[in-house]
C-alpha positions as CSV (number, residue, x, y, z in Angstrom):
1,M,97.2,122.0,126.5
2,T,95.8,119.7,123.8
3,T,98.1,117.4,121.9
4,I,97.0,116.6,118.4
5,A,99.0,114.3,116.2
6,V,98.7,114.0,112.4
7,T,98.9,111.3,109.9
8,G,98.2,111.7,106.2
9,H,99.1,111.1,102.6
10,M,102.3,112.4,101.2
11,D,101.2,112.4,97.6
12,L,98.6,115.2,97.7
13,T,98.1,117.0,94.4
14,A,99.1,120.7,94.2
15,D,95.4,121.7,94.1
16,T,94.7,119.7,97.3
17,L,97.4,121.3,99.4
18,P,95.6,124.6,100.0
19,L,92.3,122.8,100.7
20,V,94.0,120.8,103.4
21,Q,95.9,123.8,104.7
22,E,92.6,125.7,105.1
23,E,91.0,122.7,106.9
24,F,94.0,122.6,109.3
25,R,93.8,126.4,110.0
26,S,90.1,126.0,110.8
27,L,90.5,123.0,113.0
28,L,93.4,124.4,115.0
29,H,92.1,127.9,115.4
30,E,90.2,127.1,118.6
31,Y,93.5,125.9,120.3
32,Q,95.4,129.1,119.9
33,N,98.5,128.9,122.0
34,E,97.1,125.8,123.9
35,L,98.3,123.2,121.4
36,V,101.1,120.7,120.9
37,G,101.2,119.3,117.4
38,V,103.0,115.9,116.9
39,T,104.2,115.0,113.4
40,C,106.7,112.9,111.6
41,L,107.2,115.9,109.3
42,A,107.0,114.0,106.0
43,R,106.1,115.9,102.8
44,G,102.4,116.6,102.3
45,A,99.9,116.4,105.2
46,D,102.5,116.2,108.0
47,T,104.3,119.4,106.9
48,L,101.0,121.3,106.3
49,F,99.9,120.4,109.7
50,A,103.2,121.4,111.3
51,E,103.0,124.8,109.6
52,A,99.4,125.3,110.8
53,V,100.5,124.4,114.4
54,V,103.3,127.0,114.3
55,E,100.9,129.6,112.7
56,A,98.4,129.0,115.5
57,G,101.1,129.6,118.2
58,G,101.3,126.0,119.2
59,Q,104.4,123.9,120.1
60,L,105.7,121.3,117.7
61,M,107.0,117.8,118.4
62,V,108.6,116.0,115.5
63,I,109.0,112.2,115.7
64,L,111.8,111.0,113.2
65,P,111.5,107.3,112.3
66,S,115.3,106.8,112.1
67,R,118.7,108.4,112.5
68,D,119.2,108.5,108.7
69,Y,115.7,110.0,108.0
70,R,116.8,113.5,107.1
71,L,119.6,112.4,104.9
72,A,117.9,109.4,103.3
73,K,114.3,110.5,102.9
74,V,114.0,114.3,102.8
75,K,114.2,115.3,99.2
76,P,116.2,118.5,98.3
77,D,113.0,120.5,97.4
78,H,111.4,119.6,100.8
79,A,114.6,120.1,102.9
80,P,114.3,123.9,103.5
81,V,110.7,123.6,105.0
82,F,111.7,120.4,106.9
83,D,114.8,122.1,108.4
84,R,112.8,125.3,109.3
85,L,110.2,123.4,111.1
86,A,112.5,120.9,112.8
87,A,114.5,123.9,114.1
88,V,111.5,125.1,116.1
89,A,110.4,121.7,117.3
90,Q,111.2,119.2,120.1
91,V,112.7,116.4,118.0
92,V,112.5,112.8,119.0
93,T,114.5,110.3,116.9
94,M,113.4,106.7,117.1
95,P,116.2,104.1,117.8
96,Y,116.6,102.9,114.2
97,D,119.5,103.5,112.0
98,T,117.5,103.1,108.7
99,A,114.2,104.5,107.7
100,N,112.3,101.4,106.9
101,R,108.8,100.0,107.5
102,E,109.6,98.9,111.0
103,A,110.9,102.4,111.8
104,Y,107.8,104.0,110.4
105,E,105.5,101.7,112.4
106,A,107.4,102.5,115.6
107,A,107.3,106.3,114.8
108,N,103.6,106.1,114.3
109,G,103.2,104.2,117.6
110,E,105.2,106.9,119.4
111,L,103.2,109.7,117.7
112,L,100.0,108.1,119.1
113,K,101.4,107.7,122.6
114,H,101.5,111.6,122.8
115,A,98.1,112.2,121.1
116,D,94.9,113.4,122.7
117,R,93.5,113.3,119.2
118,L,94.6,112.3,115.7
119,V,94.0,114.3,112.6
120,A,94.1,112.1,109.5
121,V,94.4,113.5,106.0
122,W,93.0,110.3,104.5
123,D,91.0,109.4,101.5
124,G,89.4,106.4,103.3
125,A,91.3,103.7,101.3
126,P,92.0,100.6,103.4
127,P,95.5,99.7,104.5
128,S,97.9,98.7,101.8
129,G,99.2,95.7,103.7
130,K,102.7,97.2,103.9
131,G,102.2,98.7,107.4
132,G,103.0,102.2,108.6
133,G,100.6,104.0,106.3
134,T,97.9,106.4,107.0
135,A,95.1,103.8,107.2
136,D,97.2,101.7,109.5
137,T,97.7,104.7,111.8
138,V,94.0,105.5,111.8
139,E,93.2,101.8,112.7
140,Q,95.8,101.9,115.5
141,A,94.5,105.1,116.9
142,R,90.9,103.9,116.9
143,S,92.0,100.6,118.6
144,A,93.7,102.6,121.2
145,G,90.7,104.8,121.8
146,V,92.3,107.9,120.4
147,P,89.6,110.1,118.7
148,V,90.2,110.5,115.0
149,D,89.2,113.5,112.9
150,V,89.4,112.7,109.2
151,V,90.2,115.6,106.9
152,W,89.5,115.0,103.2
153,P,88.1,118.2,101.7
154,R,85.7,118.2,98.7
155,G,87.9,118.1,95.7
156,A,90.9,116.6,97.4
157,R,93.0,114.2,95.3
158,R,96.2,112.2,95.5
159,G,98.8,112.3,92.9
160,A,100.1,109.3,90.8
C-alpha cells in the first residue's frame, strides 16, 4: 500500500476543477487498489483528490481539524459530497473544539505523519504568513523528507 496525502487550494476556478481532476486520475491510476489517500476533505483540491482515490479503488482517511469542522466550516453546497466521502473514510478528528489556524496546522502535521508522498495542488505562491496553508504544508513536507508532487495544470487558476 502507498499512502498519498493531499494539500491544495480551496479557491480553484470552475474551469480548473476538471483539469486538476484529470491530473489526479492520471497520477493515481498506477496505484489501483493499492492506495490510501489522506485528506482534510476541504472544498477544492482535497475533495477532488478524495473522489479520485475512491474512483481508483483506494481507501480514504480524512483528518478533520476540529470537532466543529463539519458544522462550522462545511458550506451547505459542499455538504453532500463531504458527507458522502466521509461516510466511506476512516475519519480522524484532531483534539480541537474550534476550527482555527492552530487546528489546521495540527491537521496538516497529522496528514503528513501518514504520508509516503504529498500531492500539492499549488500555484507556487509563497506562504501567506498565516500558517496552515498549502505552501506551508509543502514546506513542512519537504523539511520532513516527504516527496512532493506539485499539480498545477496548464491553464489552472485560482478564484478571487
